[in-house]
N, C-alpha and C positions, 0 to 999 in steps of 0.2 A: 625399698618398698615395705620395710618393716613397720612404717608408721601408718599404713593402711589397715583398716579393719579386715576381718576374714571375708566378709561379704564383698567388700570393695576389691580385695585381691581376686576373689572368684569372678567378679564382673570384669575386671581387667583381663584376666586370662580368657574369658569367654569372648570379649571384644576382639582380642587378638586372633581367635580361632574361627570367627564367624564373619559373615559379610554385612549383617545388619544388626541394629540395636535390638530389634525384636528377636532375632535368632540368639543373640548373646543373652538376653534376659531369660529366654526359655532354657538355654543350656545351663545357666548358673542357678536357675530356680528363683530368680528375683523378678519383680514387676518391671515392665518396660519403663514406667515413670520413674522408678527408683534408679534404674541405670542412667536415664537421662539426667536425673538430679546429680548422680555421681559425676557425670561428664561435665556438668556445669561448675563443679568444684575445682578450683585452680590446682590444688595438690594432686587430685586424681588425674586431671587432664595432663599435668606435667609427668606423672608416672606413666601414663599411657603413651605419651609422646616419646618418652625415654625408651620404653620397651619397643615401640614401633621403629624407632631409629636403630635399635640393636638388631631387630629382625631384618631391616633393610640392609644394614651393614653386612650381615651374614649372607644375604642374597648377592650383594656385590662381590663378596669374596668367592662365592660359588660360581658366579658368572665369569669371574676372572679366570678360574681354572678351566671352565668350559670354552672360553675364548681361544685358548691355545689349541684345543681339540677342534674347534669350529674352523679355525684357519686351515688346519691340516685337512679337514673334510672338504672345505671349499676347494682347496688345491687339488685334492683327489678327484672331486666331481668335475672340475674343469678339465683335468687331464683325460678323464673318461669321455666327457662330451666332445672334446676336440679330437679325440682319437677315432671316434665313430663317425662314419660318413653321413649318417642320417640324423645327426644332432644329439645322439646319446639316448640312454635308456631312461625309463621313468624312474627307476630306483636312484640313479645318479642325480636326476633333476630334483627328486625329493630330498636327497641328502644335501644337495647344494642349497635348497630353499631353507631347510632346517638350520644349517650352519650359518647362513646369512641372517636368519632371524635371531639366532643367539648373538651374533656380532652386533646387530642393530640394537638389541636390548642392552647389551653391555655398554655400547656407546651412550645410550640414554641414561644408564645408571651412573656412568662417569660424569656426564653433564649435570645430572641431578646432584650428585655428591659435591661437585664444584659449586653449584648454585647455593646449596645448603651452607657450605663453608663461607661463601662470600656474604650471605645474608647474616650468618652468625657474627661475622666480623663487623658488618655494618651495625647490627644491633648492639654489639659491645661498644663500638665507638659512640653511638648515640646515647647509650646508657651512661657513659662517662661524662657526656656533656650536660646531662640533666642535673 
């Protein structure tokens, strides 16, 4: 990222930290049109994509750790629910739903990472043929 100007680095960081270009522009003190112009530059777009990929990789690692805990929580919730004659407590049900949500998101992340790797391989293969 050393090849980006100071303003472009500020815009990149703001884009990573906000949900919209408008919010990013306000956060880094640049005009919205300027940020859009930066986004249309291949070098900037590639740097942004690289940083977004790094953030996603960190999320995947964090979710991997939570997955182990989520499995244990689902197991605990199921034991509580099955032990209670009336179907379990609200707290156990909430715990189970949360743990299942973590596992579902982890599955999505694994699938996404697999698709990204497969697309990269296809792009590499196509690039060699050109």
